[in-house]
N, C-alpha and C positions, 0 to 999 in steps of 0.2 A: 801872726797871719790868721785870717779868718776863713774857716772852712766854707762858710756860706757864700763867700765872694772870691775865694782863691782861684776857682776854676770855672765859675758860672757867672752869667750876667744876671744881676738881681731882677727878680720878677719874670724870668723867662725859663722855660724848660730847656734842658740840654738838647743840642741838635742831634737827635737820635732817630732811628727808624720808628721807635715807639711814639715819639712826639709827632712825627710825620703822619702817623696813622692813628692818632688819638681820637677819642670822642670829642664832640663839640659841646661842652657843657658851659661855655662862656667863662667869664672871670668873676671874681668876687671882690668886693671893695676892701680897702684897708680900714682897720678900726680907727675911728676919729673921735671917739667920745668915751665916757665912762659908762659901763653897762653892768648889769647884774644877771647872774645865771645860777642854775643849780650846779652845773659842772663846767669848768673851763678845761678844754683839751688843748695842749700845746703840741703842735705837729700834725700835719695833714698827710701822713703816710698810712700804710696799712694799719698800724696800731691805733693811731689817733682816730682815723676815719671809722674803723670797726667799732671802737668804743663809742664814738659819737652816734653812729647809726643805731647801735643797740639801745643806747639810752634814749635817743629821740623816738625810737619805736615804742619805748616804754612810757613815753609822755614827759620825760624830763626836759627842762630847758637847758640846751647845750650851746656853748660858744666854742668854736674851734679857731685857734690862732695859728697861722702858717706864715713863716718868714718869707717864703717865695710863692710857689704855686701848689695847688693840690697835686700830690704825687710827684713833685719835682725832685725829691731826694732819691735815695736808693730804691724806694718802693716803685718808682716809675722808670727804673733803668736796669733792673736786674735780669737774670736769666729766665725768670718766669716759671721756675720749676716748683711744683707742689709735691714735696716729698713725704714719705711715710715716717712715722716715729719722730724721734728727736734728732738733733744734729749728730750726737754720738749714737753709735749703733747699740743694740740691746745687749750684745756681749759685753761691751765696755760698761754699760750702765749697770748690768748685773754685778760686775766686779766692783764697781764703785759704790752701789747702793744696796745690793742684795736683790734676790729674785723677785720678792713681793713688790718692793717699791719700784723696781725697774718695770714691772708689768703695769703698774699704775701710770707711769710716764708713756709707755707704749699706747695705752688706751687714750691718754690725753692727746697724743700725736694723731691717732685716728679721729678723735673728736675735732682736731684742728682742720683736717681735710674736709670733714663733713661741714664744718663751720663755713669754709670758703665756698663749697658747692651750694650750701643752703643760701648764702647771701646772693650768689650769682643767679640761682633759680628764682628766689623770692622777688628779686628786683629786676630780672630780665637783663642782666648786664652782658652786653655783647663783647666779651673779651676772649673769645676763641678757646675756651677751656676744652682740652683734649686729654684722653687717658694715656698713660704710659711713660715711664722713665726707665731707661736702660743704664746699668752700671757696667763700665768697660774695664777690663784688665789688660795691661800691656805685657805682663810677665806671667809665666806659669804659676808663680806663687800668688800673684794678685787674683788670678782666675780661680785658683783653688780656694782662696779665702772667700771669694764671692759665692762659690758653689756651697761651701760649708755654711755660710750665713743664710743662704736660701733654705737649706735643710733645717737649720736652727729655727728660723721663723716659722717654717711649716710645722715642725714637730713641737716646739715649745709654746708657740703662740697661736697655732691653728690658722696662720695667715697663708691662704692658698692662692692669693693673687700675684705671687711672685714665682718666677720660673728660672731655673739655671739654663744658660745657653752655652753650648759647645763652641769651639772656634768656628766651625762651619756655620752653625746657626747664627752666631753673632755677625759673621761676615755677610750672611744673607740679609740681615737687618741693616748693618752699617759696614759698607765695604772699605774700611780703613786698613792699610797694611800694618798699622801700629797695634791693633788690638788682637788679642788671642782668645777671647771668650768673655763671658760675663753673666749677666742676669737681666731680667726685665721685670719691673714691678708695674703691673697693669692697674693696681689700685692707687698709684700715684698719678700725677698729671702735669700739664703745663698750660700756660695761658699768657695773654698779653697783659703785663703787669700794670702799665700806666692806665689802660682802659679799665682794669679792675679797680684801681684806686679811684679814678674819676667816677666810675659808676657808684662806688660806695659814697663818695662825696655828694653826688647828685641826689642819691636816695636819702641821705641824712638831711639834706636841705628840704626835700619834699616832705619829710616828717617833722620839720620845724626847727632843725638845727640852724644856727647862724655860723657861717664860715667867713672868716676874714683873711684874705691873702695879703702879701707884702706887709705883714705885721709881725715885726720881730719882738720877742719878749726880751726885756732888758733886766728884769728882776722879778723874783717871786718870793712870797712868804705865804704860810698857810692862810687861805681865804682871800688872797689878793695877788693879782698878776699885773705887772706894769709893762706897758709898751711905750714907744716914743710919743704917740699922740692920743693915747687913751689907756684905760685900765679895765680889768674885769674883777668884780667881787663875786666869789663863788664858794659854795659849801665844800665842793670837792675840786681838786686840781689833778689832772692827769698829765704826766710828762711822757711824751712819745716822740722824742727827737732822735734817738738812736745815734748814728755817727755824727750828727750835726748838733749834738748837745751843747758844745762849747763849755762855758763855765757856770751854767745854770745850777748844776748839782754836783759838787765835788765828790760826794760819796759814790755816785754813779760813774763819774768820769774816771775814778781810780780803778774801776772794774770793767769798764767798757771802753775799748780802744778802737778809734776809727782807722780803717785801712781802705785803700782804693782798689777797685777792680775794673776791668775793661771789657767792652763788648764791641764787636763789629758786625755789620750787616752787609753781605755781598750784594752785587747786582742780582736780579732774578735769574735763577739757574735754568729755567725751562726744562728741557729733556734731561739735563744733567743732575736733576734733583736725586735721581736714583743712584748717582755716584756718591751721595752723602748718606741718605737714608731711604729705605724702601717702605717704611711705615711712618705714620705721623706720630712719632714718639720723640721724646727728648733723651739726651745722653749726657752722662757725667762720668769721668774716668776716676781712677783710683790714685792719681798723683796727689802729692801733698798740696801743691799749687794746682788746683783742679782745672781741667778743661771741661767746658760744658757747651752743648750746642743743640740746635733743633732747626727745623725748617719753619719759616713764617707762612702765614696764610697766602702770601703772594709769591711764594716759591724762592725766597732768599735763604741762605744759610746765616743764621744768627749764631755767632761763635763768641764765647767768653773765654778769656785766658790772660794770665799775667796779673800781677799785683804790684802795688807800690806802697810805701810807708812815708808818712810826712804829709805835706800839704799839696804840693803842686803835682798835677798830672803831667805825664811826658808830653813833649811837644808834638810827637807823631804817634798818636794812639793807634792809628791803623797799622803802622809798622810793628808796634809792640804786639798787637793781636795776630797779625799775619804770621809771625814766626811760629807760635805753637799751632796755628791753624794749618800751616803747611807741613808740620811734623805729623799731624793726624791725617791730612788730606793733601799729599804732595801733588796729586793729579789736578789740583785746583790752582796751580801757580799762575795761570793766565786769567783768573777770575778777578774782576774789579771789585773793590770795596767801596760801597756807596756811602756808608755811614760808619763812624767809629766814635765811641763816647766812653767816658768814665763815670764812676759813681763812688760814693763813700758809704760803705757799710760799717758795721761794728762787730768786733769779736770779743769774747771773754777768754779768760785763762783756760777754762775747761770746755769751751765751745758749747756751753749751755746758756740759755737765756737768763738774764738777770731781772727778776721782778721783785719789787720791794715797796714797802711803805716808808717814805722818807720822813714823814711827820703825820700827825693826825689830819686826815683829809687830803693827803698828798700821796698819790701812787705813781709808780714809774715802771716802765717795761722797755727793755732794749737788749742789745747784745745777742742777736739771733745767729750770728756766725755763719751766714750763708744759707740759712734754713728759714728765711723770714716770710715767704709767701703764706705758708700755713701758720707758723708759730706766731708771727706778729699779729696776724688777723685774729687768731685765737686769743692772744694775750689781751687785745683790745676788748674782746667779748668777756673775758674773765674779769677784767677791771670794771666793766659795766655791771656785771653781776655782783661784784664785791661792793660797789657803791650802792646797790639796791639791797644789800644785806645778805647776799649769798656768796660767801667768800671762800668756800671750800676749794674750788679750782684754783683761784688766785693763790691761796695759802700753800697749796701743794706745789705749784710752780715756784713760789717764793722760797720754798724749802730746799731747792736745788743748791748744791754747794757752790760757793762763789768766793773768789779770793782776789785781792788787788794785784795788779801787775807789779812786779818787782822794780824797784828803782824810782818809782814815781813817774810823773808825766815826762820828765826830761830824759829818763833812761829807757823807758819802755819801748820807744820807737827804735832806737839803734839796737837794743837787745833783740827785738823781734826780727828786725831786718837781718841780723847775723844768723838767727835761727832759720829763717826762711831761705837764706842763701845756702845753708847747709842742706836743708831738705830738697831744695831745687837741684843741688848737685847730686844728691842720692837719686832723684828722679832721672836725671840724665844718665847716670851710671847703671840704672836698673837695679839698685839695691833694695 
């Protein structure tokens, strides 16, 4: 089964609130001929569009090939949270890599946030970027861990934009009976992800990049990319497909596994917005299968929860998301869900991105593990720098430890599903 067509209509965005409130950038043609470029970018999500934009700004001739629409994959469907650091926290990174190297990756994470903000400001992208992500704990142990981590970042890294929240303080921000306290990172943020992707695409085109939609890559070799109706010859190729990689690069597929995540948008809440959040911040909790949510600019609750493994999305996505939503906000049981959608992201064994040079002139970045708004955008910029001869940032990210999933493609999905079932049970039991 094909991930590009298993759940989506080819050439169309998923029926999401994001698509309903997207920018009007028009559509781009399919590739119908053989073309030449300095760089061919495969995939028009955060990674590919950021890479294309940075290269186009530098005067390179760039061709972007997208199997569906600009931002139609995970980039245009996710929770829109722009987090600090890496997907693994600094305590785990220090244990894994040592204090000095962990600090390097912290600063690269801060650079990623600045990269996103810089693109938005430089090109005037109207994607509702707002500051603030709160982390929520449902047990005293989770809350204590969050408070300890706040102190760790403040003391070790001098990061003062994060603050511990007591149970009362957290309830004043987010009146959920499930949460017992947490933290808020005002240096992090949230945005409309599809608008951000579309804005990058439009800016890249304005700077001379060529974007081709509904153009699926069927084969690639160094210097040559083949599609059904045309081809691209390029000095450099960038693979930016993430969970929609398919069989294009077996080395990447062995280390980067697609999983599905789901989001719902309620009807506008009106005066009931304060029953969810009293500030314009996003929230993510400490469960292994994370719940994450925020208010939209038109007053809806955007709530993400639940995962699945394999190809098909559940038939009733709204019901799948409503279950964790009502665990967090039981007082919203009468609220209607207007939109519900799924998307396919990609994870790695260690929940760290996988950047690599697959062959001379062929770079790849993927496996953002739910931390993609900043990390994917930054990865695209780092690949653009590497193509222009400044490879330090790319090389540093490529040095992160990476291992293939055990059992190969056939076994990795059932093994992960078994593990996730166990962790979900621990979440329910409060372990």
